[in-house]
MINUDREN-731236 format. One record per residue (C-alpha): residue number from 0; residue in three letters; chain; y, x, z. Coordinates in steps of 0.1 Angstrom, whole numbers, plus 5000, padded with zeros to 4 digits. Layout:
NUM|ala|A|Y|X|Z
...
REM end
This chain:
0|met|A|0922|1507|2676
1|ala|A|0948|1515|2647
2|val|A|0938|1530|2616
3|asn|A|0946|1563|2608
4|pro|A|0969|1562|2577
5|gln|A|0961|1600|2571
6|ser|A|0927|1614|2560
7|leu|A|0899|1604|2581
8|ser|A|0863|1624|2577
9|val|A|0834|1595|2581
10|cys|A|0798|1598|2579
11|ile|A|0775|1573|2567
12|leu|A|0740|1568|2585
13|arg|A|0715|1549|2565
14|leu|A|0684|1567|2555
15|ser|A|0663|1540|2537
16|ala|A|0653|1524|2521
17|leu|A|0661|1520|2485
18|gly|A|0673|1484|2488
19|asp|A|0691|1491|2518
20|val|A|0710|1521|2501
21|ser|A|0717|1503|2475
22|his|A|0735|1477|2496
23|val|A|0759|1505|2511
24|leu|A|0771|1513|2478
25|pro|A|0798|1482|2472
26|leu|A|0813|1499|2506
27|val|A|0813|1532|2490
28|tyr|A|0830|1518|2461
29|ala|A|0859|1498|2480
30|trp|A|0865|1528|2502
31|arg|A|0874|1549|2473
32|gln|A|0894|1525|2460
33|gln|A|0913|1518|2493
34|arg|A|0913|1550|2513
35|pro|A|0909|1576|2485
36|gln|A|0921|1604|2507
37|asp|A|0895|1599|2532
38|arg|A|0864|1625|2533
39|leu|A|0831|1608|2529
40|ser|A|0796|1618|2541
41|trp|A|0763|1601|2536
42|val|A|0732|1612|2553
43|leu|A|0702|1595|2538
44|gly|A|0665|1600|2530
45|ala|A|0658|1629|2502
46|gly|A|0643|1601|2478
47|glu|A|0675|1581|2481
48|ala|A|0697|1609|2477
49|gln|A|0680|1616|2441
50|leu|A|0685|1579|2432
51|leu|A|0724|1582|2441
52|ala|A|0726|1618|2424
53|gly|A|0760|1622|2408
54|ile|A|0779|1593|2426
55|glu|A|0817|1606|2429
56|gly|A|0836|1608|2464
57|val|A|0810|1612|2487
58|ser|A|0792|1641|2501
59|leu|A|0749|1634|2503
60|leu|A|0730|1647|2532
61|pro|A|0696|1646|2528
62|tyr|A|0670|1644|2551
63|arg|A|0632|1646|2551
64|lys|A|0615|1620|2576
65|arg|A|0586|1643|2572
66|asp|A|0603|1674|2587
67|gly|A|0607|1655|2620
68|leu|A|0625|1679|2649
69|ala|A|0631|1707|2624
70|gly|A|0649|1685|2600
71|met|A|0671|1675|2623
72|arg|A|0676|1708|2637
73|ala|A|0687|1719|2602
74|leu|A|0710|1688|2597
75|trp|A|0729|1699|2630
76|arg|A|0731|1731|2620
77|ser|A|0747|1725|2588
78|gln|A|0771|1701|2606
79|arg|A|0779|1719|2636
80|asp|A|0812|1730|2629
81|gln|A|0822|1691|2617
82|thr|A|0834|1667|2642
83|phe|A|0839|1632|2623
84|asp|A|0863|1607|2627
85|ala|A|0839|1579|2626
86|leu|A|0799|1576|2623
87|leu|A|0785|1544|2609
88|val|A|0754|1541|2623
89|met|A|0739|1516|2599
90|gln|A|0702|1518|2610
91|leu|A|0684|1505|2640
92|ala|A|0650|1524|2639
93|leu|A|0652|1548|2672
94|arg|A|0646|1579|2649
95|ala|A|0677|1573|2629
96|asn|A|0698|1568|2660
97|val|A|0684|1600|2676
98|leu|A|0693|1616|2642
99|gly|A|0727|1602|2646
100|arg|A|0732|1616|2680
101|ser|A|0730|1651|2666
102|leu|A|0762|1646|2645
103|arg|A|0797|1648|2666
104|ala|A|0817|1616|2657
105|arg|A|0848|1603|2679
106|arg|A|0838|1569|2671
107|arg|A|0805|1557|2669
108|ile|A|0803|1522|2651
109|gly|A|0770|1503|2652
110|tyr|A|0754|1466|2648
111|asp|A|0767|1439|2669
112|arg|A|0750|1428|2698
113|met|A|0729|1400|2678
114|arg|A|0713|1423|2658
115|ser|A|0707|1456|2679
116|arg|A|0675|1469|2691
117|glu|A|0655|1496|2699
118|gly|A|0680|1511|2723
119|his|A|0707|1512|2695
120|ser|A|0734|1504|2722
121|leu|A|0729|1540|2738
122|phe|A|0737|1556|2705
123|ile|A|0770|1541|2695
124|asn|A|0805|1535|2713
125|glu|A|0819|1507|2692
126|arg|A|0803|1476|2671
127|ile|A|0809|1458|2640
128|ala|A|0826|1426|2649
129|asp|A|0800|1397|2657
130|his|A|0790|1375|2632
131|arg|A|0761|1352|2629
132|tyr|A|0739|1347|2598
133|ser|A|0744|1369|2566
134|his|A|0727|1391|2542
135|val|A|0721|1421|2548
136|leu|A|0747|1436|2521
137|glu|A|0774|1414|2537
138|thr|A|0766|1428|2571
139|leu|A|0765|1465|2560
140|cys|A|0798|1456|2542
141|arg|A|0816|1452|2577
142|phe|A|0809|1487|2589
143|gly|A|0843|1497|2567
144|glu|A|0867|1471|2585
145|ala|A|0873|1489|2619
146|leu|A|0889|1518|2596
147|gly|A|0907|1492|2571
148|val|A|0884|1489|2545
149|val|A|0875|1456|2534
150|val|A|0850|1447|2509
151|asp|A|0855|1416|2484
152|asp|A|0846|1426|2449
153|leu|A|0814|1442|2446
154|his|A|0807|1473|2426
155|trp|A|0776|1498|2425
156|pro|A|0785|1531|2414
157|leu|A|0749|1539|2403
158|val|A|0749|1568|2379
159|ile|A|0723|1573|2352
160|pro|A|0722|1600|2332
161|asp|A|0718|1602|2296
162|glu|A|0684|1617|2293
163|ala|A|0671|1588|2318
164|his|A|0685|1564|2294
165|ala|A|0668|1583|2265
166|tyr|A|0636|1582|2285
167|ala|A|0639|1544|2289
168|glu|A|0650|1539|2251
169|ser|A|0617|1558|2242
170|cys|A|0594|1535|2261
171|leu|A|0608|1504|2256
172|pro|A|0605|1478|2227
173|ser|A|0636|1469|2211
174|asp|A|0623|1437|2191
175|ala|A|0623|1413|2221
176|pro|A|0633|1406|2256
177|leu|A|0618|1423|2282
178|leu|A|0603|1408|2314
179|gly|A|0602|1435|2340
180|ile|A|0577|1428|2369
181|ser|A|0576|1453|2398
182|ala|A|0547|1441|2412
183|cys|A|0542|1458|2448
184|ser|A|0562|1457|2478
185|ser|A|0561|1493|2501
186|his|A|0550|1465|2529
187|ala|A|0516|1456|2510
188|leu|A|0516|1417|2528
189|arg|A|0546|1408|2508
190|ser|A|0532|1418|2473
191|trp|A|0521|1386|2451
192|ser|A|0489|1385|2435
193|pro|A|0471|1402|2404
194|gln|A|0463|1371|2391
195|gly|A|0500|1353|2396
196|tyr|A|0511|1381|2376
197|ala|A|0489|1385|2352
198|glu|A|0494|1344|2344
199|leu|A|0534|1352|2344
200|ala|A|0528|1377|2320
201|arg|A|0508|1359|2294
202|his|A|0533|1329|2297
203|ala|A|0567|1351|2291
204|his|A|0551|1367|2263
205|lys|A|0532|1335|2246
206|arg|A|0559|1309|2253
207|his|A|0591|1332|2252
208|gly|A|0583|1356|2230
209|met|A|0586|1385|2255
210|arg|A|0576|1421|2261
211|val|A|0563|1425|2296
212|val|A|0567|1457|2315
213|leu|A|0551|1470|2343
214|leu|A|0572|1489|2366
215|gly|A|0559|1509|2396
216|gly|A|0557|1541|2415
217|arg|A|0526|1565|2417
218|ser|A|0508|1549|2450
219|asp|A|0474|1543|2445
220|ile|A|0480|1509|2456
221|glu|A|0507|1504|2425
222|arg|A|0481|1518|2403
223|gln|A|0456|1493|2414
224|met|A|0478|1464|2408
225|ala|A|0489|1474|2373
226|asp|A|0451|1483|2361
227|thr|A|0442|1447|2374
228|ile|A|0469|1430|2356
229|leu|A|0465|1447|2324
230|gly|A|0424|1438|2327
231|leu|A|0435|1401|2334
232|ala|A|0461|1399|2305
233|pro|A|0452|1420|2275
234|asp|A|0466|1394|2253
235|ala|A|0502|1396|2271
236|glu|A|0503|1433|2255
237|cys|A|0521|1448|2287
238|val|A|0540|1478|2286
239|asp|A|0526|1502|2313
240|leu|A|0552|1525|2329
241|val|A|0541|1524|2366
242|gly|A|0539|1556|2379
243|lys|A|0557|1571|2347
244|asp|A|0593|1573|2360
245|thr|A|0618|1591|2381
246|leu|A|0640|1573|2403
247|lys|A|0667|1579|2374
248|gln|A|0644|1568|2346
249|met|A|0638|1537|2369
250|leu|A|0672|1526|2369
251|ala|A|0678|1528|2332
252|leu|A|0644|1510|2329
253|leu|A|0654|1486|2350
254|ser|A|0692|1484|2333
255|arg|A|0674|1472|2300
256|met|A|0653|1441|2314
257|thr|A|0662|1407|2305
258|val|A|0649|1394|2338
259|val|A|0630|1413|2368
260|val|A|0602|1396|2389
261|ser|A|0597|1414|2422
262|pro|A|0587|1406|2456
263|asp|A|0611|1419|2486
264|ala|A|0615|1457|2474
265|gly|A|0641|1480|2465
266|pro|A|0634|1474|2426
267|ala|A|0649|1439|2430
268|his|A|0680|1449|2446
269|leu|A|0685|1478|2421
270|ala|A|0679|1451|2393
271|ser|A|0704|1430|2407
272|ala|A|0730|1459|2416
273|leu|A|0728|1467|2377
274|gly|A|0734|1430|2366
275|val|A|0697|1419|2360
276|pro|A|0689|1387|2368
277|val|A|0662|1385|2392
278|ile|A|0635|1362|2403
279|gly|A|0627|1374|2439
280|leu|A|0592|1361|2453
281|his|A|0595|1356|2491
282|ala|A|0571|1340|2518
283|ala|A|0574|1368|2545
284|thr|A|0610|1373|2546
285|asp|A|0640|1350|2540
286|pro|A|0658|1353|2508
287|arg|A|0689|1345|2523
288|arg|A|0690|1376|2541
289|ser|A|0671|1400|2519
290|gly|A|0670|1382|2488
291|pro|A|0686|1399|2454
292|tyr|A|0721|1393|2458
293|arg|A|0733|1381|2430
294|ser|A|0698|1361|2423
295|leu|A|0694|1341|2454
296|gln|A|0694|1309|2432
297|trp|A|0666|1322|2413
298|cys|A|0644|1332|2442
299|val|A|0610|1316|2449
300|asn|A|0611|1307|2484
301|arg|A|0583|1298|2510
302|phe|A|0594|1314|2541
303|pro|A|0605|1282|2556
304|glu|A|0568|1266|2554
305|val|A|0554|1298|2571
306|val|A|0579|1294|2597
307|arg|A|0566|1260|2605
308|ala|A|0531|1270|2597
309|lys|A|0531|1302|2619
310|arg|A|0556|1296|2644
311|gly|A|0559|1258|2646
312|gln|A|0596|1259|2642
313|glu|A|0621|1252|2617
314|leu|A|0640|1278|2603
315|ala|A|0674|1275|2620
316|gln|A|0655|1280|2651
317|val|A|0639|1315|2646
318|arg|A|0657|1349|2647
319|trp|A|0680|1359|2615
320|ser|A|0660|1387|2610
321|thr|A|0621|1375|2612
322|arg|A|0597|1385|2589
323|ile|A|0562|1368|2593
324|glu|A|0537|1390|2574
325|tyr|A|0500|1381|2574
326|pro|A|0473|1385|2550
327|gly|A|0474|1353|2523
328|val|A|0509|1347|2531
329|met|A|0522|1356|2496
330|asp|A|0495|1330|2485
331|leu|A|0519|1304|2491
332|ile|A|0537|1311|2462
333|glu|A|0528|1290|2433
334|ile|A|0521|1303|2401
335|asp|A|0534|1269|2383
336|glu|A|0567|1274|2403
337|val|A|0574|1308|2391
338|leu|A|0566|1301|2353
339|ala|A|0593|1270|2358
340|thr|A|0619|1294|2377
341|leu|A|0616|1316|2347
342|asp|A|0618|1289|2322
343|arg|A|0648|1275|2336
344|leu|A|0663|1309|2340
345|leu|A|0658|1317|2301
346|ala|A|0671|1283|2293
347|thr|A|0707|1290|2313
348|pro|A|0732|1311|2292
349|ala|A|0732|1350|2297
350|gly|A|0766|1347|2313
351|glu|A|0755|1322|2337
352|arg|A|0726|1337|2352
353|leu|A|0743|1357|2379
354|ala|A|0764|1348|2411
355|pro|A|0798|1363|2410
356|ala|A|0802|1399|2421
357|arg|A|0819|1392|2454
358|leu|A|0812|1392|2486
359|arg|A|0804|1357|2503
360|arg|A|0823|1354|2538
REM end
C-alpha cells in the first residue's frame, strides 16, 4: 500500500512494561523526524504514561488495567469520533488486543506470523514484514516501515524535569563513581540472589572505590531484597533509595550511574536508553532478545545452559521467545563472573563501553 504523503493519524498500542515502552521510543523519535506532519497517539499504561510525561509530538492516552471494561469504555468514549489511518498493535496479550478493537482504524498493523499468539491475528488486517531472530527493540521499530518510517540511528526522547535532577543530586554522593544495583525483576524468578548482590557491592566499593546505590520500587519483595543486601554488606556503605523515588526521579538517578547491574527488568533498558552501561544478568531469558540493547556485550548469560538442562536442546532449536523460569535458575549466575565483568567494563575506556546507538539489521 502506498504511503500517504499528507498527514496521517497513527495510534500506537503498547501498554507495558517499562522496558518495552522504552523500546518504542526510537520509533517515535524517527517518526517525528521523518513524518512531522503525522498526528501520533499512544495508548499505554498509566504508570508508563507518567514515565513518558512531557514527550513531544505524541498524544498519550493512559489506560489503567485495573479499570477493566470500564477503562475500555472510557477509552472508546474519548476516541469515538476518531478514525485512525493506522493502529500499530504492538502487544500480543488478549486484553490489549481487545482494547485495540475498541479503536477505529483503517489499517491494523500487527506482528508477523512467527510472533503471533493469543488470537492476535483476529485483531489485525496487516502485518510487519516477516523476519527471524531479532531483539524486541528491533521488532518494535519495524512497525513504522509500512508507513514509510525507517529507524536507523537510535534516540530515546525521555524527558527528565529539573526537579528530578535536583532530587538525584541531593541523594547521590559526588565524590566517587556510582554502581547502581536494581536487584529485582517484576518476575521474581528472574531476580538474582541477595548474597550475589552483596558480594558485588563489597567488591565494587573495596576494589574500585565505587559508591553503591540500591534502586527499586515500593513492593515488599524489593524492600526485603534491599534490607537483606544491606544486612549482608554493611561495609559496602550502600546508599539505599529503594522505594524512595518517582519514575522521573528514577530516570535522573539512573542517568548519573557509572554502571548499572540488573536482571531482565525495566531499569536495565531505561539505563541503556540513557547511555549508561548495564551488566545484565540473564538465565531465565535470552539477552539476544531482551537484554539491554547497547550493553549486550556485558551481559552475564546462562540461558544456553538452562535450555540444555531443562529442554535437552541447543539454543538454535527453541522458539526465539522462549523463557525458562523456575526456582533457582538465576543461581547459575556465578558471583565471580559478575565481578570479572564489572572489572572488565571499568577497565574499558568510557567512550568504548557502549555499542553504537544504531539499529542492527
